C-alpha positions in Angstrom: 0.0 0.0 0.0 2.9 2.4 0.7 4.3 1.7 -2.7 1.0 2.5 -4.3 0.7 5.7 -2.2 4.1 6.8 -3.5 3.9 5.6 -7.1 0.2 6.5 -7.8 0.7 10.3 -7.9 3.9 9.9 -9.9 2.1 7.9 -12.6 -0.8 10.5 -12.8 1.6 13.4 -13.0 3.9 11.7 -15.5 0.8 10.9 -17.7 -0.2 14.5 -17.7 3.3 15.9 -18.8 2.4 15.9 -22.5 -0.8 17.9 -21.8 0.5 20.2 -19.1 0.5 23.3 -21.2 -3.1 23.0 -22.1 -4.4 21.1 -19.0 -5.3 23.3 -16.1 -3.3 22.5 -13.0 -6.5 22.8 -10.9 -7.9 19.7 -12.8 -4.6 17.9 -12.3 -4.9 18.6 -8.6 -8.4 17.1 -8.6 -7.0 14.0 -10.1 -4.4 13.8 -7.5 -7.0 14.2 -4.8 -8.8 11.2 -6.2 -5.6 9.2 -5.9 -5.2 10.4 -2.3 -8.8 9.4 -1.5 -8.4 6.0 -3.1 -5.3 5.3 -1.0 -6.7 6.8 2.2 -9.8 4.6 1.9 -7.6 1.6 3.0 -7.6 3.3 6.5 -3.8 3.3 6.8 -2.7 6.6 8.1 0.9 6.3 6.9 -0.3 5.5 3.3 -2.6 8.5 3.2 0.2 10.8 4.4 2.7 9.3 1.9 0.1 9.8 -0.9 -0.4 13.5 0.1 3.3 14.2 0.2 4.0 12.3 -3.0 1.2 14.2 -4.8 2.6 17.6 -3.6 6.2 16.7 -4.6 5.3 15.3 -8.1 2.8 18.1 -8.8 5.6 20.6 -8.0 8.3 18.9 -10.0 6.3 17.8 -13.1 3.3 20.1 -13.5 4.1 23.4 -11.8 6.6 25.8 -13.5 9.5 25.9 -13.3 9.5 22.2 -14.2 11.8 19.6 -12.6 12.7 21.9 -9.7 11.2 22.0 -6.2 10.2 25.6 -6.6 6.9 27.2 -7.5 6.7 30.7 -9.1 2.9 31.0 -9.3 0.8 31.7 -6.3 -2.0 29.5 -7.6 0.3 26.5 -7.9 1.6 27.1 -4.4 -1.9 27.2 -3.0 -2.8 23.9 -4.8 0.3 22.2 -3.4 -0.6 23.3 0.1 -4.2 22.2 -0.4 -3.1 18.8 -1.6 -1.2 18.3 1.7 -4.2 19.5 3.8 -6.7 17.5 1.8 -4.6 14.4 2.2 -4.3 14.8 5.9 -8.1 15.4 6.3 -9.2 12.6 4.0 -6.9 10.2 5.7 -8.3 11.0 9.2 -11.9 10.7 7.8 -11.1 7.3 6.3 -9.5 6.0 9.5 -12.6 7.2 11.5 -14.9 5.5 9.0 -12.9 2.2 9.3 -13.1 2.4 13.1 -16.8 3.0 13.0 -17.3 0.1 10.7 -15.2 -2.2 12.9 -17.2 -1.1 16.0 -20.5 -1.8 14.2 -19.2 -5.2 13.3 -18.1 -5.9 16.9 -21.5 -4.8 18.1 -23.3 -7.2 15.7 -21.0 -10.0 16.9 -21.8 -9.2 20.6 -25.5 -9.2 19.9 -25.3 -12.4 17.9 -23.5 -14.0 20.9 -26.2 -12.9 23.4 -29.0 -14.1 21.1 -27.3 -17.4 20.5 -27.0 -17.9 24.2 -30.6 -16.9 24.8 -31.6 -19.4 22.1 -29.6 -22.1 23.9 -31.4 -21.3 27.2 -34.8 -21.4 25.5 -34.1 -24.7 23.7 -33.2 -26.4 27.0 -29.5 -27.0 26.3 -27.7 -28.6 29.2 -26.2 -26.2 31.7 -22.8 -27.7 31.1 -23.0 -26.9 27.4 -24.3 -23.5 28.1 -21.5 -22.7 30.5 -18.9 -23.9 28.0 -20.5 -21.8 25.3 -20.7 -18.6 27.4 -17.1 -19.2 28.6 -15.9 -19.3 25.0 -17.9 -16.1 24.2 -16.4 -14.3 27.2 -12.9 -15.1 26.0 -13.7 -13.5 22.6 -15.7 -10.5 23.9 -13.2 -9.5 26.6 -10.1 -10.7 24.6 -8.8 -12.6 27.6 -6.7 -15.8 27.9 -9.3 -18.0 29.4 -12.1 -18.4 32.0 -13.5 -21.1 34.2 -16.9 -21.5 36.0 -17.1 -22.0 39.8 -20.6 -22.8 41.2 -21.9 -21.6 44.5 -22.0 -18.3 46.4 -18.5 -18.3 47.8 -16.4 -15.3 46.7 -12.7 -15.6 46.1 -12.2 -11.9 46.9 -10.3 -11.1 43.8 -11.0 -8.2 41.3 -14.7 -8.1 40.5 -16.5 -7.3 37.2 -19.7 -5.7 38.5 -23.2 -5.7 37.1 -22.8 -2.1 35.9 -19.6 -3.0 33.9 -17.2 -1.5 36.4 -14.2 -3.5 37.7 -13.3 -3.1 41.3 -10.6 -4.4 43.6 -12.0 -4.1 47.1 -13.4 -0.5 47.3 -11.1 0.8 44.5 -12.5 1.1 41.0 -10.0 0.1 38.3 -9.5 2.2 35.2 -9.8 -0.7 32.7 -9.8 1.4 29.5 -6.6 3.1 30.6 -4.7 0.4 32.5 -6.4 -2.8 31.3 -7.8 -5.7 33.2 -5.7 -7.0 36.1 -3.1 -9.5 35.0 -1.9 -10.7 38.4 -5.2 -12.2 39.6 -8.4 -13.9 38.3 -11.3 -11.5 37.8 -14.6 -12.6 39.2 -17.7 -12.2 37.1 -20.7 -13.2 39.2 -23.4 -15.4 37.7 -26.7 -14.1 39.1 -30.5 -14.3 38.8 -33.3 -13.0 40.9 -30.9 -11.4 43.3 -29.0 -14.6 44.0 -25.5 -15.6 43.0 -25.4 -19.0 41.3 -21.6 -19.1 40.7 -19.0 -17.0 39.0 -16.8 -17.0 36.0 -13.1 -16.5 36.9 -11.5 -14.6 34.0 -7.8 -14.8 33.3 -5.9 -12.1 31.4 -2.3 -12.9 32.4 -0.3 -13.0 29.1 -1.1 -9.5 27.8 -2.9 -6.3 28.8 -6.4 -6.2 27.4 -8.7 -3.1 27.6 -12.3 -4.1 26.9 -14.5 -1.0 26.8 -17.7 -0.6 28.9 -19.9 -2.0 26.1 -17.8 -5.2 26.0 -17.9 -5.6 29.8 -21.7 -5.1 29.8 -22.1 -7.8 27.1 -20.0 -10.1 29.4 -22.4 -9.4 32.3 -25.4 -10.1 30.0 -23.9 -13.4 29.0 -23.2 -14.4 32.6 -26.9 -13.5 33.5 -28.0 -16.0 30.8 -26.2 -18.7 32.7 -27.7 -17.5 36.0 -31.2 -17.8 34.5 -30.4 -21.3 33.3 -29.2 -22.4 36.8 -32.3 -21.0 38.6 -35.4 -23.0 39.4 -38.6 -22.7 37.3 -40.2 -20.6 40.1 -37.2 -18.3 40.3 -37.1 -17.8 36.5 -40.5 -16.0 36.8 -38.9 -13.4 39.1 -37.1 -10.3 37.6 -33.3 -10.6 37.9 -31.8 -8.4 40.6 
């Protein structure tokens, strides 16, 4: 992509050399903008910057008098060169933002599919063991952690806690997950609850690397754990609202 970012403007400018005396430089600049947009659409910041710099340099050397020198005599050509650099920077940032939004939408769809799949498994009467395994696998993907295991019962291990509101606490101290990441020196407890009762907990391991799941991802993890809590409750308890 970097090669295309550098060579694309050169090819366009070289192709216009035979017509530069009768071809307005403003139109040439528009063609170079199209090249920059095409490269920036890949969402790679370095490629967009290279395309903008390459466009400005080759426009100056090949299309703006005096030719084959990095000098510009005409004010209009100087303005177009500066605009090429500015447009390249702006378009690249817009393309990167668009890619991030697309990735976020894709992740959200994946999270929703995971919750719906789990809900379907609960409704279809899948065994709790299968459901726990399925949710455990989804938790690893959603939180980008190394692994997790389920421990039944109400006993707490007193480790870091992923709360129902998506916050992560260690004792009375709330951890800044999006800044510092999940704790790597202890298992993180994710309670499995229904109707105000704790049915067990998933113990999450994030030991080999720092992972920073955002609040949305942590709330999806809580929702997945609640599905297990509902499956572990008695029929009478399932009629009660979860606490």
